[in-house]
C-alpha positions in Angstrom: 77.0 105.6 71.1 79.6 106.5 74.0 76.9 105.1 76.7 76.1 102.1 75.2 80.0 101.5 74.3 80.6 102.0 78.1 78.0 99.8 79.0 80.2 96.9 77.2 82.9 97.3 79.6 80.7 97.2 82.9 78.3 94.4 81.7 79.1 91.1 83.4 79.4 88.5 79.7 76.5 86.3 78.8 76.8 82.4 79.9 78.1 81.0 76.5 76.1 77.8 74.9 77.5 74.5 75.9 79.5 74.7 78.6 81.4 72.1 80.4 80.9 72.1 83.9 84.3 72.2 86.3 83.3 71.3 90.0 87.4 71.5 90.4 87.4 75.5 89.5 84.6 76.1 91.1 85.7 74.4 94.2 89.0 76.4 94.0 87.4 80.3 92.9 84.6 79.5 95.8 87.5 80.4 98.4 87.5 83.6 96.4 85.1 85.4 99.3 88.0 84.7 102.0 90.8 86.7 99.9 91.1 90.0 98.7 92.7 89.1 95.2 91.7 85.9 93.2 94.1 86.1 89.9 93.0 84.2 87.0 96.3 84.2 84.8 96.9 82.4 81.6 97.9 82.9 77.7 94.9 83.4 75.3 92.2 81.1 75.0 92.2 79.1 78.0 88.8 80.5 78.9 89.6 82.2 82.0 86.3 84.8 81.1 84.3 82.0 80.5 85.0 80.6 83.4 84.3 83.8 85.7 81.4 84.0 83.9 79.9 80.4 84.8 81.2 80.6 88.2 79.6 83.8 88.6 76.3 82.7 87.5 76.4 80.5 90.4 76.9 82.9 93.0 73.8 83.3 95.8 72.6 87.1 95.0 71.4 87.6 98.2 73.6 90.2 100.3 75.9 90.1 97.4 76.7 91.7 94.0 79.1 91.6 91.0 80.9 94.5 89.0 82.8 93.6 85.9 84.9 95.8 83.8 86.6 94.7 80.7 89.8 96.3 80.0 91.7 97.4 76.7 94.7 99.6 75.8 92.8 102.8 76.7 92.6 102.2 80.4 96.3 102.8 80.7 95.1 106.5 81.0 94.7 106.7 85.2 92.0 108.8 85.0 90.1 106.5 82.6 90.8 103.2 83.9 89.5 105.1 87.5 87.0 106.6 85.8 85.5 102.9 84.5 86.2 101.1 87.3 84.2 103.9 89.5 81.7 103.0 86.9 81.7 99.6 87.2 81.4 99.7 91.1 78.0 102.3 90.8 76.4 99.4 88.6 75.8 98.0 91.6 76.6 100.3 94.4 74.9 103.5 93.2 76.3 105.1 97.0 79.4 104.5 95.6 82.1 106.6 94.3 80.2 110.4 93.5 83.6 112.0 95.5 85.8 110.3 93.5 84.5 111.0 90.4 84.3 114.6 91.8 88.3 114.1 92.2 88.8 112.8 89.0 87.4 115.5 87.5 89.8 117.8 89.2 92.7 118.8 87.9 94.5 119.6 91.1 93.0 116.1 93.1 96.1 113.4 93.8 95.6 109.9 93.4 96.1 109.5 96.3 93.2 111.1 97.8 91.2 109.3 94.9 92.3 106.1 96.4 91.8 107.2 99.7 87.9 108.5 99.0 87.0 105.3 97.0 88.2 103.0 99.6 86.5 105.2 102.3 83.2 104.2 100.0 83.5 100.7 100.1 84.5 100.4 103.5 80.6 102.0 104.1 79.3 98.8 102.0 77.1 96.8 104.2 77.2 93.7 101.6 79.6 91.8 99.6 80.9 92.7 96.4 82.6 91.2 93.5 84.9 93.6 91.2 86.4 91.5 88.4 88.8 93.3 86.0 89.5 91.5 82.8 92.0 91.5 80.6 94.2 93.4 83.0 97.3 92.3 81.2 96.8 95.6 79.0 97.4 97.6 81.5 101.0 98.6 81.5 100.9 102.1 83.0 103.1 102.1 86.2 100.5 105.0 87.7 97.6 102.1 87.3 99.7 99.3 89.1 100.7 102.2 92.1 97.2 102.7 92.3 95.8 99.3 91.9 98.5 98.1 94.6 96.8 100.6 96.8 93.7 99.5 96.6 94.3 95.7 97.2 96.0 96.5 100.4 93.7 98.7 101.7 90.2 96.6 100.4 87.4 96.6 103.4 86.8 92.3 104.3 83.3 92.8 102.3 84.8 93.6 99.0 86.4 90.8 96.8 89.1 91.9 94.0 89.3 89.2 90.7 91.4 89.8 88.3 91.7 88.1 84.9 94.4 88.2 82.2 97.4 86.6 80.0 99.6 87.7 82.1 100.4 88.6 86.0 99.5 91.8 87.6 102.3 93.9 89.1 101.1 93.8 92.5 102.4 92.6 95.7 101.5 89.1 94.7 104.3 87.8 96.8 103.1 89.2 99.9 99.6 88.5 99.6 100.2 84.7 98.6 102.6 84.4 101.7 99.5 85.7 104.4 97.1 83.6 102.7 95.6 86.4 101.0 95.7 85.0 97.2 93.5 82.1 95.5 95.4 81.6 91.9 94.0 79.7 88.9 96.8 78.9 86.2 97.4 77.7 82.5 97.7 74.2 84.4 94.5 74.7 86.3 92.5 75.8 83.4 93.8 72.8 80.7 90.7 70.0 79.9 91.5 66.9 81.5 90.7 63.9 79.1 87.2 64.0 80.8 86.4 67.5 80.4 87.5 67.2 76.7 85.4 64.3 75.9 82.3 66.2 77.7 83.1 69.3 75.4 84.4 67.6 72.1 81.0 65.1 72.4 78.7 67.1 74.5 78.7 71.1 73.8 79.9 70.8 70.3 78.0 67.7 69.5 80.9 64.9 68.0 80.7 61.1 68.5 84.7 60.8 68.8 86.2 57.4 70.2 88.3 57.8 73.2 91.4 57.4 71.4 90.4 60.1 69.1 89.4 62.4 72.2 93.0 61.3 73.6 94.5 61.5 70.1 93.4 66.0 70.3 93.4 66.2 74.1 97.8 65.0 73.9 97.5 67.6 70.6 96.3 71.0 72.5 97.0 69.7 75.8 94.1 70.2 77.3 94.1 73.9 75.6 90.7 75.2 75.2 90.6 77.4 72.1 92.7 74.8 70.1 90.0 72.2 71.3 87.0 74.2 70.2 88.8 75.2 66.8 89.2 71.6 66.4 85.7 71.2 66.9 84.8 73.7 64.2 86.7 72.2 61.8 85.8 68.8 62.1 82.1 69.1 61.8 80.5 67.6 58.7 84.2 65.4 58.6 84.4 61.7 57.6 88.3 61.4 57.7 88.5 62.3 61.4 91.9 60.0 62.0 93.2 61.9 58.8 92.4 65.0 60.2 94.2 64.2 63.6 97.2 63.3 61.9 97.9 66.4 60.2 98.5 69.0 62.6 100.7 69.1 65.2 103.6 71.4 66.6 103.5 74.6 69.1 100.9 76.7 69.9 100.9 79.2 67.8 101.1 76.5 64.9 98.2 74.8 65.9 96.3 78.1 66.1 96.7 79.2 62.6 96.0 76.2 61.3 93.0 75.5 62.8 92.1 78.9 62.2 92.5 78.9 58.6 90.4 75.9 58.9 87.5 76.7 60.2 87.7 80.3 57.5 87.7 77.8 54.7 84.8 75.8 55.5 82.5 79.4 56.3 80.7 80.5 52.9 82.8 84.0 51.2 80.2 85.9 53.0 80.4 85.3 56.5 84.3 84.9 55.5 84.2 88.3 54.0 82.0 89.5 56.9 84.6 88.2 59.4 87.8 89.6 58.0 86.5 93.3 57.4 84.8 93.3 61.1 88.0 92.3 62.5 89.2 95.6 62.8 86.8 96.0 65.9 87.3 95.7 69.3 83.2 95.6 69.5 80.7 94.9 67.3 77.1 95.5 66.7 75.1 95.0 63.7 74.8 98.9 62.7 78.4 99.6 63.4 79.0 96.1 60.9 76.9 97.6 58.3 78.5 100.7 58.0 82.3 99.0 58.1 81.1 96.2 55.6 79.3 98.7 53.4 76.3 96.1 53.6 72.9 95.2 55.7 72.1 92.4 57.8 74.8 92.8 60.6 73.0 92.2 63.5 71.5 88.5 61.8 74.9 87.8 60.6 76.3 88.6 64.5 73.1 86.5 65.9 74.2 83.7 63.1 78.3 83.5 64.6 76.9 83.4 67.9 74.7 80.7 67.6 77.3 78.5 66.1 80.0 79.0 68.9 82.4 81.5 66.3 84.3 82.6 68.6 82.3 85.6 69.1 82.0 86.5 73.1 78.8 88.3 73.6 78.8 91.7 75.9 75.3 92.2 77.0 72.2 90.4 77.8 70.6 92.4 74.8 72.3 90.4 72.6 73.9 94.1 70.7 77.4 94.4 71.4 79.9 91.2 71.1 83.8 91.1 70.2 85.5 88.5 68.7 87.5 86.0 70.7 91.1 87.7 71.0 93.1 84.7 69.1 90.2 84.7 66.5 90.6 88.3 66.0 94.7 88.1 65.7 93.9 85.3 62.7 91.5 87.4 61.1 93.4 90.3 60.9 96.2 88.9 59.7 94.4 87.1 56.9 92.7 90.5 56.1 96.2 92.5 55.8 97.6 89.7 53.6 94.5 89.5 51.2 93.0 93.2 51.3 95.9 95.4 52.1 94.8 98.5 50.2 91.2 98.0 52.2 92.3 98.1 55.3 92.5 102.1 55.8 88.9 102.6 54.0 87.6 100.0 56.7 89.1 101.7 59.7 88.2 105.5 58.5 84.1 104.0 57.8 84.4 102.6 61.7 85.5 106.2 62.2 83.1 108.4 60.9 80.4 105.8 62.4 81.9 106.2 65.8 82.2 110.4 64.6 78.5 110.1 64.2 77.0 108.6 66.7 79.5 110.6 69.0 82.1 108.2 70.7 85.3 110.7 69.2 87.7 108.5 71.4 86.8 105.4 69.1 87.0 107.6 66.0 90.0 108.7 66.9 91.7 105.2 67.4 90.7 104.2 63.9 92.2 107.7 62.3 95.1 106.3 63.8 94.9 102.9 63.3 93.6 103.4 59.3 97.0 105.8 59.1 94.8 108.6 58.4 96.8 111.5 60.8 95.6 114.3 59.2 91.7 113.2 60.4 93.2 111.8 64.1 94.6 115.3 64.2 91.2 117.3 63.4 89.4 115.2 66.1 92.1 115.3 69.1 92.1 119.1 68.8 88.0 118.9 69.2 88.3 116.5 72.1 91.1 118.3 74.2 88.4 120.5 76.2 87.0 117.1 77.1 89.8 115.5 77.7 91.0 118.8 79.4 88.1 118.9 81.6 88.7 114.8 82.2 92.5 114.8 83.6 93.2 112.7 80.7 96.6 114.2 79.9 97.9 110.2 79.3 95.7 109.6 76.9 96.4 113.1 75.5 99.7 112.5 75.3 99.2 109.1 73.6 97.6 110.2 70.9 100.0 112.9 69.9 102.6 110.8 70.6 101.2 108.3 67.7 100.8 111.5 65.2 103.6 112.4 63.1 105.7 115.8 63.5 105.2 117.4 60.6 101.4 116.9 61.4 101.9 118.3 64.8 104.2 120.9 64.0 101.5 122.9 61.4 99.2 122.6 64.5 99.4 125.5 67.0 96.3 124.6 69.1 97.9 120.7 69.4 101.0 122.2 70.1 99.4 123.8 73.3 97.5 121.0 74.1 100.4 119.3 74.2 102.5 121.5 76.1 99.2 121.9 78.8 99.8 117.8 78.9 103.0 117.9 80.0 102.4 120.6 82.6 99.9 119.0 84.3 101.7 115.7 84.1 104.7 117.5 85.8 106.9 116.6 82.9 108.5 120.1 82.0 111.1 118.7 78.8 109.8 119.6 76.0 107.4 122.0 76.9 109.2 125.2 75.3 109.7 123.0 72.0 105.9 122.9 72.0 105.1 126.5 72.8 107.1 127.1 70.1 105.4 125.5 68.1 102.6 127.4 68.4 103.8 130.9 68.6 105.8 130.8 65.3 102.2 130.4 63.3 101.0 133.9 65.4 101.0 137.7 65.4 99.3 139.1 68.0 97.3 141.7 67.9 98.1 145.3 69.5 95.1 145.0 71.7 93.4 142.7 73.0 95.4 139.5 73.2 93.5 137.4 70.5 95.7 135.6 68.1 95.9 137.0 64.5 96.9 133.8 61.7 100.7 134.1 60.1 100.4 134.4 56.6 100.7 131.1 55.7 98.7 128.2 54.0 100.4 125.3 55.9 99.2 126.0 59.2 95.6 124.1 60.0 93.7 125.2 63.0 89.7 123.7 63.5 89.0 125.1 67.1 89.3 128.7 66.2 88.0 130.1 70.0 91.5 128.1 71.3 93.2 129.2 68.6 92.8 132.9 69.5 93.8 132.2 73.1 97.0 130.8 72.1 99.2 134.1 73.0 97.8 134.2 76.6 98.2 130.3 77.2 101.5 130.4 75.9 102.6 133.1 78.2 100.7 131.5 81.4 102.4 127.5 80.2 105.9 130.0 80.5 105.0 131.3 83.8 104.4 127.7 84.6 107.6 126.6 84.0 109.6 129.8 85.2 107.9 129.6 88.6 109.0 124.9 88.7 112.2 126.5 87.8 112.7 128.5 90.5 112.5 131.6 88.4 110.2 134.0 90.5 111.4 137.2 88.4 110.4 134.9 84.8 107.4 133.9 86.4 106.1 137.4 87.1 107.3 138.9 83.4 105.2 135.8 82.0 102.3 135.9 84.2 102.0 140.1 84.0 102.2 139.0 80.1 99.2 136.6 80.1 97.3 139.1 82.0 97.7 141.7 79.2 96.7 139.3 76.7 93.6 137.6 78.5 91.6 140.0 76.7 88.5 141.6 79.1 88.5 142.1 82.7 85.4 139.5 83.0 87.6 136.5 81.0 87.6 135.4 85.0 89.7 132.1 83.7 91.5 133.6 82.1 93.2 135.9 84.4 92.6 134.2 87.0 95.3 131.3 86.8 97.5 134.5 85.7 97.1 136.4 89.0 97.4 133.0 91.0 101.3 132.4 89.3 101.7 136.0 90.2 100.9 135.4 93.9 103.2 132.3 94.0 106.2 134.4 92.5 105.9 137.0 94.6 105.1 134.3 98.1 108.2 132.5 96.9 110.4 135.5 96.8 109.3 137.0 100.0 107.4 139.4 99.4 104.0 138.5 101.1 102.3 141.9 101.0 102.2 141.7 96.5 101.2 137.5 97.0 99.1 138.0 99.3 96.9 140.9 97.0 97.5 139.0 93.5 96.4 135.8 95.6 93.3 137.5 96.6 92.7 139.1 92.6 92.9 135.2 91.6 89.7 134.4 94.4 88.1 136.8 93.2 88.1 135.8 89.6 87.6 132.5 90.2 84.5 133.0 92.7 83.2 135.0 90.1 83.7 132.4 87.3 81.5 130.1 90.1 84.7 127.5 90.6 84.1 128.1 94.1 86.4 124.6 94.9 89.6 126.5 93.2 88.2 129.6 95.4 89.4 127.6 98.5 92.7 126.6 97.2 93.6 130.2 96.5 92.6 130.4 100.8 95.0 127.9 101.6 97.9 130.5 100.0 95.9 133.3 101.1 95.7 132.0 105.1 99.7 130.7 105.0 100.6 134.2 104.3 98.4 135.6 106.5 99.8 133.2 109.3 103.3 133.9 108.2 103.1 137.6 108.6 101.6 137.2 112.4 98.4 137.8 111.8 96.1 135.1 112.5 93.0 137.3 113.1 92.6 137.6 109.7 94.2 134.3 108.4 91.0 132.9 110.3 88.7 135.1 108.8 89.8 134.6 105.6 89.3 130.9 105.8 86.3 131.1 107.6 84.8 133.1 104.3 85.7 130.4 102.3 84.2 127.9 104.7 80.9 129.2 104.2 81.4 129.3 100.7 81.8 125.7 99.9 79.5 124.8 102.5 75.5 125.5 101.0 72.9 125.2 103.6 71.9 122.4 102.0 73.4 119.4 100.0 77.0 118.0 101.0 80.1 120.0 101.0 82.2 121.0 98.3 85.8 120.4 97.5 88.0 122.2 99.6 85.9 122.5 102.9 88.0 119.5 104.5 91.0 121.8 104.2 89.4 125.3 105.5 89.0 123.0 108.5 92.3 121.9 108.5 93.5 125.7 108.1 91.4 126.7 110.9 92.7 123.5 113.1 96.0 125.1 113.0 95.0 129.2 113.4 93.4 127.3 116.8 96.7 125.3 117.8 98.4 128.6 117.4 96.1 130.4 119.7 96.8 127.5 122.2 93.0 125.5 122.3 93.6 122.5 121.4 90.4 121.0 121.7 89.0 123.6 119.2 91.9 122.3 116.8 90.9 118.5 117.4 87.3 119.1 116.4 88.0 120.7 113.3 90.6 118.4 112.5 87.9 115.3 112.9 85.0 117.6 111.1 88.1 117.2 108.4 88.4 113.9 108.4 84.5 113.7 108.5 83.8 115.4 105.2 86.8 112.9 103.4 89.7 113.4 101.3 87.2 114.1 98.2 86.4 117.1 100.0 89.8 118.4 100.0 92.3 119.5 97.5 95.7 117.7 97.0 98.0 119.6 99.7 94.7 118.7 102.8 96.0 114.8 103.5 99.8 116.0 104.3 98.6 118.8 106.2 96.0 117.8 108.1 98.6 115.3 109.2 100.9 118.4 110.1 98.0 119.9 112.3 98.1 116.3 114.2 101.7 115.9 114.6 101.7 119.7 116.3 98.8 118.8 118.9 100.3 115.3 119.6 103.6 117.0 120.4 101.8 120.1 122.3 100.4 116.8 124.4 104.1 115.5 124.9 103.7 112.5 122.6 107.0 113.3 120.7 107.3 109.8 118.8 102.9 110.1 118.0 104.7 113.2 116.4 107.2 112.1 114.7 104.7 109.4 113.2 102.6 111.5 111.6 105.1 114.0 110.1 107.0 110.6 108.5 103.3 110.0 107.1 103.0 113.9 106.1 106.2 113.3 103.7 105.2 110.6 102.2 101.9 112.3 101.5 103.5 115.6 100.6 101.8 117.6 97.5 103.4 121.0 96.7 100.5 122.1 94.4 103.0 124.7 93.4 103.2 126.5 96.6 106.8 127.2 98.1 108.0 125.0 100.5 108.5 127.2 103.0 108.1 124.8 105.8 109.4 121.6 104.6 108.2 118.3 106.9 111.9 117.1 106.9 112.4 120.4 108.6 109.8 120.0 111.6 110.6 116.2 111.9 114.3 117.8 113.0 112.7 120.4 115.1 110.8 117.1 117.3 114.5 115.6 117.6 116.1 119.0 118.9 113.1 118.7 121.3 113.9 115.2 122.4 117.8 116.1 123.0 118.1 114.2 119.6 120.8 117.3 118.3 123.3 114.9 116.4 119.9 113.9 114.5 118.7 117.4 114.1 122.3 118.5 112.6 122.5 115.0 110.4 119.3 116.5 108.7 120.8 120.2 108.3 124.1 118.5 106.6 121.5 116.7 104.4 120.4 119.9 103.4 123.4 121.4 103.2 122.3 124.0 105.8 125.3 125.9 107.4 125.5 128.9 109.8 127.7 130.7 107.1 124.8 130.3 104.2 123.8 133.6 102.3 120.0 133.8 103.8 117.1 133.2 101.5 113.3 133.4 102.6 112.8 130.3 101.5 115.2 128.6 103.7 114.4 130.5 106.6 112.5 128.2 108.5 115.4 125.7 107.7 118.1 128.0 108.8 116.0 128.4 112.2 115.4 125.1 112.4 119.4 124.7 112.3 119.3 127.3 115.1 117.2 125.0 117.1 119.6 122.4 116.7 122.7 124.0 117.8 120.9 125.1 120.7 119.8 121.4 121.8 123.3 120.8 121.2 124.8 123.2 123.5 121.9 122.0 126.4 122.8 118.3 126.2 126.9 118.9 125.8 127.8 122.3 127.5 128.8 123.2 124.1 129.4 127.1 123.9 130.4 127.7 120.6 127.2 125.9 119.2 125.0 128.3 121.4 127.3 131.6 119.9 126.7 129.8 116.3 123.0 129.9 117.0 123.1 133.4 118.0 125.1 134.3 115.2 122.5 133.0 112.8 119.8 134.5 114.3 120.8 138.0 114.5 121.4 137.8 111.1 118.1 135.7 109.9 116.3 138.9 112.5 116.6 141.9 110.3 115.8 139.9 106.9 112.7 138.7 108.6 111.3 142.0 109.8 112.1 144.0 106.5 109.5 141.4 105.0 107.5 142.0 107.7 107.5 138.2 108.6 106.3 138.7 112.1 106.1 135.0 112.4 109.7 134.0 111.4 110.4 136.9 113.6 109.0 135.7 116.5 110.5 132.1 115.8 114.0 134.2 115.6 113.4 135.9 119.3 112.3 132.4 121.0 115.1 130.6 120.2 117.4 133.7 120.7 116.1 133.8 123.9 116.6 129.8 124.7 120.5 130.1 122.8 121.3 133.1 125.7 119.5 130.9 128.1 121.8 128.3 127.2 124.7 130.0 127.3 124.1 131.7 130.7 123.8 135.1 129.2 120.3 135.3 130.8 119.2 139.6 130.7 120.1 139.0 126.9 117.5 135.9 127.2 115.1 138.2 129.0 115.0 140.5 126.6 114.4 138.7 123.8 111.4 136.8 125.3 110.2 140.0 126.4 110.2 141.5 122.9 109.0 138.1 121.5 106.0 138.2 124.1 105.0 141.8 123.0 104.4 141.1 119.4 103.0 137.7 120.2 100.2 139.1 122.6 97.8 141.3 120.2 97.5 137.9 117.4 97.4 135.6 120.5 100.1 133.9 119.6 100.7 131.2 122.4 102.4 127.5 121.1 105.5 129.3 119.4 106.3 130.0 123.4 104.5 126.8 124.9 106.0 124.3 122.6 109.2 124.8 124.1 108.7 123.2 127.2 110.8 123.2 130.4 113.7 125.9 129.2 110.7 128.2 128.2 108.9 127.4 131.6 111.9 129.1 133.6 112.3 132.1 131.4 108.5 132.8 131.7 108.1 132.7 134.6 110.8 135.1 135.3 108.8 137.5 132.2 106.0 137.0 134.7 107.7 138.6 137.5 108.3 141.7 135.3 106.0 143.6 132.6 104.6 141.0 130.6 103.2 139.7 133.5 99.6 138.8 132.3 100.3 137.3 128.7 103.3 135.8 130.2 101.3 133.7 132.7 98.7 132.8 130.3 101.2 131.0 128.3 102.8 129.1 131.7 99.9 128.2 131.8 99.1 125.9 129.0 102.2 124.9 129.1 100.7 123.0 132.0 98.6 123.2 135.6 100.5 125.5 137.9 103.1 126.5 135.9 102.2 130.3 136.2 102.2 130.0 140.2 106.1 128.0 140.7 109.1 129.7 141.9 110.9 131.9 140.1 114.9 131.3 139.8 116.9 133.3 141.7 119.5 133.7 139.4 116.4 135.9 136.6 115.3 138.2 138.8 118.1 139.3 141.8 116.6 137.3 144.7 118.6 136.2 147.6 120.9 133.1 147.3 118.6 130.1 147.8 121.1 127.2 147.0 121.5 125.0 150.4 125.4 124.6 151.5 124.8 121.0 149.5 123.6 122.6 145.9 126.9 125.0 146.7 129.1 122.2 146.9 127.9 120.7 144.0 128.1 124.0 142.2 131.8 124.3 142.8 132.6 120.8 141.9 130.6 121.1 139.0 133.4 123.8 137.7 136.1 121.3 138.4 136.9 118.2 135.8 135.1 115.9 137.9 132.4 113.8 136.1 129.1 112.4 138.1 130.2 109.6 140.1 133.5 111.9 141.5 131.7 114.2 142.7 129.3 111.7 144.0 132.5 109.9 145.9 134.2 113.3 146.7 131.0 114.5 148.6 129.7 111.1 150.1 126.9 110.7 148.4 125.2 108.6 146.0 125.2 109.3 142.0 121.4 109.9 142.4 121.9 112.3 145.2 123.8 114.9 142.9 121.8 114.3 139.7 119.1 115.4 142.3 121.4 118.9 143.2 122.2 119.5 139.9 118.8 119.5 138.4 117.6 121.5 141.4 120.6 124.2 140.3 119.7 124.7 137.2 116.0 125.2 138.0 117.1 127.7 140.6 119.5 129.2 138.5 117.5 129.2 135.1 120.2 127.0 133.2 119.9 124.1 131.1 123.8 123.0 131.5 127.0 122.5 133.6 128.7 125.0 131.9 125.9 127.7 132.0 125.9 126.8 135.5 128.8 127.3 136.2 129.3 130.4 134.5 126.2 131.8 136.4 127.5 130.7 139.4 130.2 132.8 138.8 128.1 136.1 137.7 126.2 136.2 140.8 129.9 135.5 142.8 128.1 132.2 144.6 131.3 130.5 143.9 133.9 133.3 146.3 130.9 133.0 148.9 131.3 129.4 149.4 135.5 128.8 148.6 136.1 128.2 151.6 133.2 125.8 152.6 134.9 122.3 152.8 132.8 119.1 151.9 134.6 116.9 154.5 134.1 119.4 157.0 130.0 119.8 155.8 130.0 116.0 156.3 131.4 115.8 159.5 129.3 119.2 160.8 125.9 116.9 159.3 
């Protein structure tokens, strides 16, 4: 019966009998099509649902559809909420949401990817769509509110959201109100006017009240519709209307209690008993009511209550499912507790049994908990765990388990493991170990095969025997995950190996694959790339054999990252291309992970210098949509595009993309070996914003004297780049010397770890640092070594991204033994860069500096600033700047101090020592 139950949540409620027409509200709601959000917010009993039902019935159906979702407390689980929301949309737009539902089933998917995919689908709709979320006030979870805020802000113009509830939702209402994108209907709008009250009481309810009677009722109820309806039901058949009106007064709650009491007392005993006993149900249908009450005729009685307008809300057009008005249900439940307290548990038990027999286990669990039957609830939760975990409903698991008494949980090892898993997946490590210990204390472990054996105790309760047998391996697996999150690589390795030993047969792929993956992560995080790659390859093989092809792509991302870190671009490319073929069938849509493979391939192509091909693969990834990617894909896509923008000279555009990448960052347990903030600092260094780059280093507490670690290797090299940028801009030799000292410590560690990409990075920065402080032979030595390492795998951007300073060095290298490869990189820098002049200081050619450039070079060695030098030479400041720029280019330096030092090395200063500026001007 799960299907029909879901239908009641997704079905637009039927129009009620005898509803008063309210054109003033219809006109207000007609503006909904001009806004993203319509909010109907008022306390219970103000007719919110009825108003929306009537309004929607008047809308033209041509090129417009309506999706409806009735919410309840269980929808605070984000996975459940979005699953139901997509299901509602698909009732009228079947083409929407297939990818979103697939992502919701994936434990690796982020909510950002889910929502981005949904928005993309909605954007493709050609006709208008109205989505109604009723009873939104039951949603309290911040994750759902955050997701809804994103959805509201990104809704395409053809989609209009309507939210009805008792309180304002946690959405950016003020901002939407300010830009005129919000239609509001509130309690003051919903109250009946005197004319509407008269039409309702004397028309819809068939009373014959005087104008004075109507005015008195309207005054007492203040136009509150629920109170008017209760009053009308109480007055039907009465002759003493005036005395009835005089008998009730007071606040809203009193009025409802009073009037509901009146209505209940006027019902036949059979009907009254039925109302009280079925008040425990959130939804009613004939067979369910019969099971709860232990009688027959439930369907006929529901139909009669519906015809009598007795606060029964129909939920479908087939007249099968109903619910009581919330206020009326509250009153009924109060009376049930007061009159039949001992019967409540039995009513819930019978309701739960009916739901379990009809395949609606979540509802059965709800009634077991509501009825105080903790043991029954625990049994059902244990059986429900596999499906809930597959559906990523960790919030529901936690909510149910938190509702169970501690003494019930502690004797159920399968539930303890389930609780630990729900916390781990949700990123909440606190409490995990305690639940693992609770599970372990009931076990002894067989010496072989890893299966759990029962400890000798009559207290332990197990319902799912298969899950119980997997507990030893699961305990070790989750401990490995805990260790990884805490940065304990050794602990991760110990526990992951134990999980493998306990996993059972070699063909237990779904147990062995995750354990091997954790081993790969641990070795990778510690800098042992060979072992990391070997274990990740083992994980991918197990997952592929298990048929989890999308998860294979998650492993492939790691495998490619490791090969790139080792400088093995060709192997990284072949790994990515193989996985792409795996998840791109000849017929049908690409599987999840295909988008990531295109991004990975784009990154390799970019490093090889093929920007156009890299762009094509990024475009293909975008075309596939975020639902075809793993959680990391949104941020990885932006990082690669940022590098392309930087390669094209758009450094500001690169920074904007990196900012967005940081907002979308998801680690997914991967070590953060290339942090996005460090990438931003590198762009700042290229812009000459060395102070910003060094501020990043200070914030990250990265300094030249630190003990070096692999996980921060990229950040230390970034610090060296920032110091070189400072030297270049300020002529600060001390900064360059600090950079060289740091790089000299980094280089042997990277070489020992086989991290060729880091070795290349270090050598390139080393060349720039030596160039900045004027030691050009050392700069060329570092560059030539880097070129020899880079050529076999085709690295280009590691050099080309350095711009003008690298151009100078590459021209010199091109004149030596590395001619061919250096020229290829020069061609990637800019057209014609490989054909420029080679600076004198780099290759020992004759002095090409003009007399005036020698004058400027001599004065650069003095304390004079630019304007003083211009006055000394009787030229403009711009002329001095032009000469200075030429001097830097010819000497192969990037700052004043390095130029002076290089001039002294070449004896240019002494050669021109007697040349006087004044005489030069006179001679000219």
